[in-house]
C-alpha positions as CSV (number, residue, x, y, z in Angstrom):
1,I,1.0,7.5,1.5
2,L,3.2,8.4,4.4
3,L,-0.2,8.9,6.7
4,L,-1.1,5.5,5.9
5,A,2.5,3.7,6.5
6,L,2.5,5.5,9.8
7,D,-0.7,3.9,10.9
8,L,0.4,0.6,10.1
9,E,3.8,0.9,11.4
10,G,2.6,2.4,14.5
11,F,0.7,-1.0,15.2
12,H,3.0,-3.4,14.1
13,Y,6.2,-2.5,15.7
14,K,4.8,-2.4,19.7
15,S,6.1,-4.8,21.4
16,K,3.3,-5.4,24.4
17,E,0.3,-7.4,22.6
18,Q,-2.4,-4.9,24.4
19,A,-1.0,-1.9,22.8
20,K,-0.3,-3.6,19.8
21,E,-4.5,-5.0,19.6
22,E,-4.9,-1.5,20.4
23,K,-2.7,0.1,17.4
24,L,-4.1,-2.9,14.9
25,K,-7.9,-2.0,15.6
26,A,-7.1,2.2,15.5
27,A,-5.2,1.4,12.2
28,K,-8.0,-0.9,10.7
29,E,-10.3,2.0,11.4
30,T,-8.4,4.7,9.8
31,V,-6.8,2.8,6.5
32,P,-9.9,2.6,5.5
33,Y,-10.6,6.4,5.6
34,Y,-6.8,7.1,3.7
35,L,-7.4,4.3,1.0
36,E,-11.1,5.4,0.1
37,R,-9.6,9.3,-0.6
38,L,-6.6,7.5,-2.4
39,D,-9.0,5.8,-4.5
40,A,-11.1,8.5,-4.9
41,Q,-8.1,10.3,-6.3
42,V,-7.0,8.3,-8.5
43,K,-10.4,7.6,-10.3
44,K,-10.6,11.2,-10.5
45,N,-7.2,11.7,-12.1
46,G,-7.9,9.0,-15.3
47,G,-6.1,6.2,-13.5
48,Y,-3.3,7.8,-11.8
49,F,-2.6,10.1,-8.5
50,V,-1.6,13.0,-10.1
51,G,-2.6,14.4,-14.1
52,G,-4.2,11.2,-15.3
53,T,-0.2,10.5,-16.1
54,L,1.9,8.2,-14.5
55,T,4.3,10.4,-11.3
56,W,6.2,9.4,-8.7
57,A,3.3,9.2,-6.7
58,D,2.2,6.5,-8.2
59,I,5.1,4.4,-8.6
60,T,5.6,5.1,-5.1
61,F,2.5,3.9,-3.9
62,V,2.4,0.7,-5.4
63,A,6.3,0.3,-4.3
64,L,5.1,0.1,-0.6
65,L,1.9,-1.8,-1.0
66,D,3.9,-4.9,-0.5
67,Y,5.2,-4.0,3.1
68,L,2.0,-2.2,3.8
69,N,0.1,-5.5,3.3
70,H,2.7,-7.2,5.3
71,M,2.4,-4.9,8.5
72,I,-0.9,-5.5,8.6
73,N,-1.7,-8.6,7.2
74,E,-4.1,-8.5,4.1
75,N,-4.2,-7.1,0.7
76,I,-5.1,-3.3,1.5
77,I,-6.3,-2.4,-1.2
78,E,-8.4,-5.4,-2.0
79,K,-12.0,-3.4,-2.1
80,Y,-10.4,-0.4,-3.7
81,E,-10.9,-1.1,-7.7
82,N,-9.3,2.3,-8.8
83,L,-6.4,1.1,-6.6
84,K,-6.0,-2.2,-7.7
85,Q,-6.1,-1.1,-11.6
86,L,-3.2,1.5,-11.0
87,Q,-1.2,-1.4,-9.3
88,K,-1.3,-3.7,-12.3
89,K,-0.3,-0.9,-14.6
90,V,2.9,0.0,-12.5
91,E,3.5,-3.5,-12.0
92,E,3.1,-4.3,-15.8
93,L,5.9,-1.4,-16.6
94,P,8.7,-3.5,-18.5
95,A,11.7,-2.2,-15.9
96,I,9.5,-2.8,-13.0
97,K,8.1,-6.2,-14.2
98,S,11.1,-7.9,-14.7
99,W,12.5,-6.7,-11.4
100,I,9.8,-8.1,-9.9
101,K,10.7,-11.4,-11.5
102,K,13.7,-11.3,-10.1
103,R,13.7,-9.7,-7.0
104,P,13.9,-11.7,-3.6
105,P,10.8,-13.0,-2.1
106,T,8.4,-10.8,-0.7
107,S,8.2,-12.8,2.5
108,T,11.7,-12.4,3.1
109,L,11.9,-8.9,2.4
110,Y,10.4,-8.1,5.8
111,Q,11.6,-10.4,8.8
112,N,12.2,-9.1,11.8
């Protein structure tokens, strides 16, 4: 998950447009590599990253998704059904669902 974030961050925070474009191209090539493996891991483990049960890995991944999507300006898990189901399960947990309802709007969380 950290490598995925670092790939996206590398392009998002570049200031020179050419360098930023090169990093975006690289991110769009490497991000699917990570996501395919993460999706397979979730499938293999009964809908979660580890042991067929909710762990901090699941919560951390879902917590980072808004930020990762923001950095690349798209829904990075759109093509990955197992990851989408994991996101849904985590976001339906009562405490997390409650926080999502009352938190500040996501679009304002990451303004530079």
